[in-house]
C-alpha positions in Angstrom: 133.0 81.5 120.3 131.5 79.6 117.3 127.9 78.8 117.3 127.0 75.1 117.8 125.9 73.2 114.7 122.5 72.3 116.3 121.6 75.8 117.4 118.7 77.3 115.3 119.6 80.5 113.4 117.5 83.4 114.5 116.5 86.1 112.1 118.3 89.4 112.8 115.1 91.3 113.4 114.5 89.2 116.5 117.3 91.0 118.3 116.0 94.4 117.2 112.5 93.5 118.5 114.0 92.3 121.8 115.7 95.7 122.3 112.5 97.5 121.4 110.6 95.5 124.0 113.3 96.3 126.6 112.8 100.0 125.7 109.1 99.6 126.3 109.8 98.6 129.8 112.8 100.9 130.6 111.3 104.2 129.3 108.3 104.3 131.7 110.6 103.2 134.6 112.9 106.1 133.9 110.0 108.5 133.6 108.6 107.3 136.9 112.0 107.7 138.5 112.3 111.2 137.2 108.9 112.2 138.8 106.5 112.0 135.8 102.9 111.1 136.7 102.0 107.4 136.5 99.4 107.9 133.8 101.9 109.7 131.5 104.4 106.9 132.0 101.7 104.3 131.3 100.7 106.2 128.1 104.3 106.2 127.0 104.5 102.4 127.6 101.3 101.8 125.6 102.5 104.0 122.8 105.9 102.3 122.6 104.3 98.8 122.8 101.9 99.7 119.9 104.8 101.0 117.8 106.8 97.8 118.6 103.9 95.6 117.7 103.3 97.4 114.4 107.0 97.2 113.5 107.0 93.5 114.3 104.0 92.9 112.1 105.5 94.9 109.2 108.9 93.1 109.5 107.3 89.7 109.5 105.1 90.6 106.6 108.1 91.8 104.6 110.0 88.6 105.3 107.2 86.4 104.1 107.4 85.4 100.4 105.0 87.0 98.1 101.9 84.9 97.2 101.8 83.8 93.5 99.1 85.6 91.5 95.8 83.8 91.3 94.6 82.8 87.8 91.5 84.5 86.6 88.7 82.0 86.2 86.6 81.9 83.1 83.4 82.7 84.8 84.7 85.6 86.9 83.8 88.6 84.7 80.7 89.7 82.8 80.0 87.8 79.6 79.4 89.7 76.4 78.8 87.9 73.1 80.4 89.6 70.1 80.3 88.0 66.7 83.6 87.1 65.1 84.8 89.5 62.5 84.4 88.5 58.8 87.6 87.5 57.1 89.4 90.6 55.7 87.4 93.0 57.9 89.2 95.6 60.0 89.8 94.6 63.7 87.3 96.1 66.2 88.5 98.8 68.6 88.9 97.9 72.2 86.0 98.8 74.5 87.7 98.8 77.9 85.3 96.4 79.4 82.1 98.3 78.3 79.7 97.1 75.6 80.0 99.0 72.3 77.4 101.6 71.6 74.8 100.7 69.0 74.4 103.2 66.2 71.0 103.7 64.6 
């Protein structure tokens, strides 16, 4: 049967998360039915719920578009004043963010 035009389109991970939530409820019920102690079944339920919540968070985060990189502001880093090289002089070596050593 075709989907009505006004129905919102659900992301496919919603169905996966619904099945995971059903498993969080069903697994402890089956364990209790089989005679496992209540605290063990409750621990299984908590563990499955934690895994489902972490999976949901990771899926939502991966579906979110990446944030654009922030521009570096002019006043963000340390300021070092170096004189401009004289015309025809060799270019200075890069210092990797450290001040050059003064030679005596």
